[in-house]
N, CA, C and O atoms as a GROMACS GRO file, in nm:
protein
  288
    1UNK      N    1   9.852  -5.139 -16.426
    1UNK     CA    2   9.892  -5.184 -16.562
    1UNK      C    3   9.983  -5.242 -16.520
    1UNK      O    4  10.050  -5.222 -16.418
    2UNK      N    5   9.994  -5.347 -16.624
    2UNK     CA    6  10.158  -5.469 -16.602
    2UNK      C    7  10.281  -5.390 -16.743
    2UNK      O    8  10.232  -5.326 -16.836
    3UNK      N    9  10.377  -5.404 -16.735
    3UNK     CA   10  10.509  -5.353 -16.790
    3UNK      C   11  10.561  -5.517 -16.808
    3UNK      O   12  10.555  -5.621 -16.743
    4UNK      N   13  10.608  -5.475 -16.927
    4UNK     CA   14  10.699  -5.623 -16.925
    4UNK      C   15  10.826  -5.564 -16.992
    4UNK      O   16  10.815  -5.502 -17.098
    5UNK      N   17  10.948  -5.582 -16.930
    5UNK     CA   18  11.084  -5.567 -16.952
    5UNK      C   19  11.091  -5.722 -17.050
    5UNK      O   20  11.055  -5.834 -17.013
    6UNK      N   21  11.142  -5.686 -17.168
    6UNK     CA   22  11.227  -5.790 -17.240
    6UNK      C   23  11.348  -5.758 -17.285
    6UNK      O   24  11.384  -5.657 -17.345
    7UNK      N   25  11.428  -5.884 -17.240
    7UNK     CA   26  11.569  -5.883 -17.296
    7UNK      C   27  11.607  -5.957 -17.437
    7UNK      O   28  11.709  -5.939 -17.504
    8UNK      N   29  11.539  -6.012 -17.455
    8UNK     CA   30  11.588  -6.093 -17.589
    8UNK      C   31  11.444  -6.150 -17.672
    8UNK      O   32  11.331  -6.165 -17.626
    9UNK      N   33  11.482  -6.171 -17.777
    9UNK     CA   34  11.332  -6.237 -17.871
    9UNK      C   35  11.256  -6.355 -17.820
    9UNK      O   36  11.138  -6.372 -17.850
   10UNK      N   37  11.322  -6.434 -17.746
   10UNK     CA   38  11.259  -6.550 -17.702
   10UNK      C   39  11.186  -6.557 -17.568
   10UNK      O   40  11.134  -6.656 -17.516
   11UNK      N   41  11.194  -6.422 -17.518
   11UNK     CA   42  11.099  -6.398 -17.410
   11UNK      C   43  10.954  -6.334 -17.486
   11UNK      O   44  10.835  -6.336 -17.452
   12UNK      N   45  11.012  -6.288 -17.578
   12UNK     CA   46  10.888  -6.236 -17.650
   12UNK      C   47  10.804  -6.298 -17.671
   12UNK      O   48  10.691  -6.252 -17.655
   13UNK      N   49  10.830  -6.477 -17.735
   13UNK     CA   50  10.736  -6.550 -17.806
   13UNK      C   51  10.690  -6.632 -17.673
   13UNK      O   52  10.587  -6.698 -17.667
   14UNK      N   53  10.775  -6.618 -17.578
   14UNK     CA   54  10.695  -6.682 -17.430
   14UNK      C   55  10.626  -6.629 -17.374
   14UNK      O   56  10.536  -6.695 -17.322
   15UNK      N   57  10.630  -6.469 -17.351
   15UNK     CA   58  10.524  -6.362 -17.275
   15UNK      C   59  10.417  -6.384 -17.378
   15UNK      O   60  10.307  -6.412 -17.332
   16UNK      N   61  10.431  -6.373 -17.534
   16UNK     CA   62  10.310  -6.375 -17.644
   16UNK      C   63  10.191  -6.496 -17.644
   16UNK      O   64  10.073  -6.496 -17.677
   17UNK      N   65  10.284  -6.602 -17.587
   17UNK     CA   66  10.188  -6.743 -17.568
   17UNK      C   67  10.092  -6.695 -17.402
   17UNK      O   68   9.969  -6.699 -17.400
   18UNK      N   69  10.153  -6.665 -17.311
   18UNK     CA   70  10.114  -6.666 -17.210
   18UNK      C   71  10.002  -6.588 -17.221
   18UNK      O   72   9.896  -6.635 -17.178
   19UNK      N   73  10.004  -6.425 -17.292
   19UNK     CA   74   9.918  -6.345 -17.310
   19UNK      C   75   9.834  -6.374 -17.373
   19UNK      O   76   9.732  -6.312 -17.346
   20UNK      N   77   9.825  -6.453 -17.459
   20UNK     CA   78   9.753  -6.461 -17.577
   20UNK      C   79   9.597  -6.516 -17.564
   20UNK      O   80   9.584  -6.618 -17.497
   21UNK      N   81   9.485  -6.461 -17.617
   21UNK     CA   82   9.346  -6.447 -17.623
   21UNK      C   83   9.298  -6.643 -17.665
   21UNK      O   84   9.276  -6.679 -17.780
   22UNK      N   85   9.296  -6.693 -17.603
   22UNK     CA   86   9.234  -6.852 -17.667
   22UNK      C   87   9.094  -6.876 -17.648
   22UNK      O   88   9.040  -6.919 -17.546
   23UNK      N   89   9.009  -6.825 -17.824
   23UNK     CA   90   8.878  -6.896 -17.779
   23UNK      C   91   8.834  -7.005 -17.682
   23UNK      O   92   8.918  -7.087 -17.643
   24UNK      N   93   8.733  -7.010 -17.649
   24UNK     CA   94   8.658  -7.158 -17.540
   24UNK      C   95   8.612  -7.185 -17.668
   24UNK      O   96   8.647  -7.300 -17.694
   25UNK      N   97   8.534  -7.125 -17.785
   25UNK     CA   98   8.494  -7.202 -17.939
   25UNK      C   99   8.515  -7.162 -18.028
   25UNK      O  100   8.532  -7.040 -18.025
   26UNK      N  101   8.525  -7.215 -18.133
   26UNK     CA  102   8.570  -7.185 -18.274
   26UNK      C  103   8.473  -7.064 -18.355
   26UNK      O  104   8.352  -7.074 -18.332
   27UNK      N  105   8.492  -7.011 -18.398
   27UNK     CA  106   8.387  -6.890 -18.471
   27UNK      C  107   8.286  -6.977 -18.556
   27UNK      O  108   8.164  -6.957 -18.558
   28UNK      N  109   8.330  -7.045 -18.604
   28UNK     CA  110   8.196  -7.152 -18.678
   28UNK      C  111   8.132  -7.194 -18.572
   28UNK      O  112   8.020  -7.226 -18.612
   29UNK      N  113   8.139  -7.216 -18.443
   29UNK     CA  114   8.034  -7.258 -18.333
   29UNK      C  115   7.983  -7.150 -18.327
   29UNK      O  116   7.885  -7.122 -18.396
   30UNK      N  117   8.038  -7.068 -18.247
   30UNK     CA  118   8.002  -6.911 -18.201
   30UNK      C  119   7.884  -6.870 -18.316
   30UNK      O  120   7.775  -6.837 -18.270
   31UNK      N  121   7.895  -6.869 -18.412
   31UNK     CA  122   7.782  -6.813 -18.546
   31UNK      C  123   7.693  -6.931 -18.540
   31UNK      O  124   7.574  -6.903 -18.553
   32UNK      N  125   7.720  -7.051 -18.524
   32UNK     CA  126   7.623  -7.143 -18.496
   32UNK      C  127   7.539  -7.157 -18.387
   32UNK      O  128   7.430  -7.213 -18.387
   33UNK      N  129   7.609  -7.092 -18.273
   33UNK     CA  130   7.509  -7.025 -18.161
   33UNK      C  131   7.422  -6.937 -18.180
   33UNK      O  132   7.305  -6.945 -18.142
   34UNK      N  133   7.473  -6.844 -18.240
   34UNK     CA  134   7.370  -6.735 -18.264
   34UNK      C  135   7.269  -6.727 -18.348
   34UNK      O  136   7.172  -6.651 -18.349
   35UNK      N  137   7.314  -6.856 -18.454
   35UNK     CA  138   7.200  -6.852 -18.566
   35UNK      C  139   7.132  -6.943 -18.512
   35UNK      O  140   7.030  -6.957 -18.579
   36UNK      N  141   7.134  -7.028 -18.408
   36UNK     CA  142   7.018  -7.111 -18.347
   36UNK      C  143   6.972  -7.044 -18.238
   36UNK      O  144   6.851  -7.068 -18.237
   37UNK      N  145   7.000  -6.966 -18.136
   37UNK     CA  146   6.925  -6.868 -18.082
   37UNK      C  147   6.868  -6.765 -18.144
   37UNK      O  148   6.768  -6.722 -18.086
   38UNK      N  149   6.903  -6.701 -18.262
   38UNK     CA  150   6.815  -6.579 -18.335
   38UNK      C  151   6.656  -6.696 -18.411
   38UNK      O  152   6.542  -6.654 -18.431
   39UNK      N  153   6.701  -6.831 -18.435
   39UNK     CA  154   6.581  -6.889 -18.504
   39UNK      C  155   6.492  -6.928 -18.355
   39UNK      O  156   6.369  -6.924 -18.353
   40UNK      N  157   6.553  -6.955 -18.265
   40UNK     CA  158   6.463  -6.980 -18.146
   40UNK      C  159   6.386  -6.852 -18.110
   40UNK      O  160   6.272  -6.871 -18.068
   41UNK      N  161   6.432  -6.712 -18.118
   41UNK     CA  162   6.362  -6.590 -18.105
   41UNK      C  163   6.255  -6.575 -18.199
   41UNK      O  164   6.144  -6.535 -18.164
   42UNK      N  165   6.290  -6.612 -18.344
   42UNK     CA  166   6.229  -6.579 -18.462
   42UNK      C  167   6.104  -6.640 -18.413
   42UNK      O  168   6.006  -6.568 -18.390
   43UNK      N  169   6.100  -6.835 -18.388
   43UNK     CA  170   6.008  -6.916 -18.394
   43UNK      C  171   5.929  -6.862 -18.253
   43UNK      O  172   5.810  -6.884 -18.274
   44UNK      N  173   5.943  -6.808 -18.137
   44UNK     CA  174   5.874  -6.813 -18.084
   44UNK      C  175   5.763  -6.663 -18.105
   44UNK      O  176   5.646  -6.648 -18.071
   45UNK      N  177   5.844  -6.583 -18.164
   45UNK     CA  178   5.793  -6.423 -18.201
   45UNK      C  179   5.634  -6.512 -18.291
   45UNK      O  180   5.524  -6.516 -18.236
   46UNK      N  181   5.658  -6.562 -18.407
   46UNK     CA  182   5.611  -6.625 -18.495
   46UNK      C  183   5.467  -6.684 -18.408
   46UNK      O  184   5.350  -6.645 -18.411
   47UNK      N  185   5.514  -6.760 -18.355
   47UNK     CA  186   5.461  -6.832 -18.259
   47UNK      C  187   5.322  -6.778 -18.151
   47UNK      O  188   5.206  -6.819 -18.141
   48UNK      N  189   5.399  -6.664 -18.078
   48UNK     CA  190   5.297  -6.570 -18.022
   48UNK      C  191   5.210  -6.505 -18.158
   48UNK      O  192   5.088  -6.488 -18.163
   49UNK      N  193   5.292  -6.479 -18.244
   49UNK     CA  194   5.162  -6.388 -18.318
   49UNK      C  195   5.071  -6.465 -18.378
   49UNK      O  196   4.975  -6.400 -18.418
   50UNK      N  197   5.066  -6.602 -18.402
   50UNK     CA  198   5.022  -6.698 -18.413
   50UNK      C  199   4.876  -6.728 -18.348
   50UNK      O  200   4.772  -6.738 -18.412
   51UNK      N  201   4.890  -6.742 -18.192
   51UNK     CA  202   4.858  -6.762 -18.063
   51UNK      C  203   4.743  -6.639 -18.074
   51UNK      O  204   4.623  -6.662 -18.063
   52UNK      N  205   4.784  -6.541 -18.090
   52UNK     CA  206   4.736  -6.399 -18.078
   52UNK      C  207   4.608  -6.418 -18.167
   52UNK      O  208   4.490  -6.436 -18.138
   53UNK      N  209   4.680  -6.408 -18.292
   53UNK     CA  210   4.543  -6.412 -18.396
   53UNK      C  211   4.421  -6.507 -18.373
   53UNK      O  212   4.303  -6.473 -18.380
   54UNK      N  213   4.476  -6.651 -18.340
   54UNK     CA  214   4.385  -6.779 -18.345
   54UNK      C  215   4.336  -6.728 -18.218
   54UNK      O  216   4.262  -6.812 -18.168
   55UNK      N  217   4.349  -6.606 -18.132
   55UNK     CA  218   4.268  -6.623 -18.027
   55UNK      C  219   4.119  -6.526 -18.032
   55UNK      O  220   4.005  -6.539 -17.987
   56UNK      N  221   4.215  -6.397 -18.137
   56UNK     CA  222   4.110  -6.343 -18.169
   56UNK      C  223   3.999  -6.369 -18.281
   56UNK      O  224   3.884  -6.327 -18.288
   57UNK      N  225   4.067  -6.445 -18.360
   57UNK     CA  226   3.958  -6.539 -18.458
   57UNK      C  227   3.872  -6.612 -18.361
   57UNK      O  228   3.750  -6.591 -18.369
   58UNK      N  229   3.914  -6.692 -18.274
   58UNK     CA  230   3.798  -6.790 -18.190
   58UNK      C  231   3.711  -6.685 -18.097
   58UNK      O  232   3.613  -6.737 -18.045
   59UNK      N  233   3.732  -6.552 -18.070
   59UNK     CA  234   3.658  -6.467 -18.003
   59UNK      C  235   3.570  -6.426 -18.049
   59UNK      O  236   3.466  -6.397 -17.990
   60UNK      N  237   3.602  -6.408 -18.231
   60UNK     CA  238   3.514  -6.339 -18.313
   60UNK      C  239   3.401  -6.438 -18.332
   60UNK      O  240   3.282  -6.405 -18.324
   61UNK      N  241   3.448  -6.570 -18.358
   61UNK     CA  242   3.351  -6.685 -18.396
   61UNK      C  243   3.294  -6.708 -18.256
   61UNK      O  244   3.173  -6.685 -18.262
   62UNK      N  245   3.325  -6.738 -18.153
   62UNK     CA  246   3.229  -6.729 -18.049
   62UNK      C  247   3.108  -6.612 -18.022
   62UNK      O  248   2.992  -6.634 -17.986
   63UNK      N  249   3.158  -6.506 -18.045
   63UNK     CA  250   3.086  -6.379 -18.038
   63UNK      C  251   2.985  -6.382 -18.176
   63UNK      O  252   2.892  -6.302 -18.189
   64UNK      N  253   3.005  -6.443 -18.234
   64UNK     CA  254   2.880  -6.464 -18.357
   64UNK      C  255   2.780  -6.557 -18.338
   64UNK      O  256   2.661  -6.552 -18.366
   65UNK      N  257   2.867  -6.671 -18.270
   65UNK     CA  258   2.729  -6.794 -18.237
   65UNK      C  259   2.667  -6.796 -18.097
   65UNK      O  260   2.591  -6.887 -18.064
   66UNK      N  261   2.703  -6.687 -18.008
   66UNK     CA  262   2.631  -6.659 -17.925
   66UNK      C  263   2.550  -6.565 -17.972
   66UNK      O  264   2.432  -6.597 -17.960
   67UNK      N  265   2.576  -6.406 -18.048
   67UNK     CA  266   2.454  -6.375 -18.066
   67UNK      C  267   2.362  -6.439 -18.180
   67UNK      O  268   2.257  -6.382 -18.211
   68UNK      N  269   2.410  -6.588 -18.258
   68UNK     CA  270   2.289  -6.650 -18.289
   68UNK      C  271   2.222  -6.721 -18.245
   68UNK      O  272   2.114  -6.749 -18.296
   69UNK      N  273   2.274  -6.778 -18.122
   69UNK     CA  274   2.198  -6.803 -18.010
   69UNK      C  275   2.076  -6.744 -17.935
   69UNK      O  276   1.968  -6.797 -17.907
   70UNK      N  277   2.127  -6.606 -17.907
   70UNK     CA  278   2.073  -6.504 -17.881
   70UNK      C  279   1.942  -6.518 -17.947
   70UNK      O  280   1.844  -6.538 -17.875
   71UNK      N  281   1.924  -6.504 -18.124
   71UNK     CA  282   1.845  -6.494 -18.167
   71UNK      C  283   1.728  -6.593 -18.187
   71UNK      O  284   1.618  -6.573 -18.239
   72UNK      N  285   1.773  -6.691 -18.140
   72UNK     CA  286   1.698  -6.853 -18.167
   72UNK      C  287   1.553  -6.831 -18.068
   72UNK      O  288   1.470  -6.922 -18.058
   0.00000   0.00000   0.00000
């Protein structure tokens, strides 16, 4: 653990500047990035559900057609 010995207030400002966390992105940029990520995840889930549902519907149609062809 680091310790700091301050002798006057000028060191306090200087040391505070050195140890201050400066984020790479502004909060609005982080929020926008999170929003975009969540949109992509939601779109992926919706598309996956639609593809699965479409496959089920098409399989049902194929089964019906196969049954009709068998009756001919």
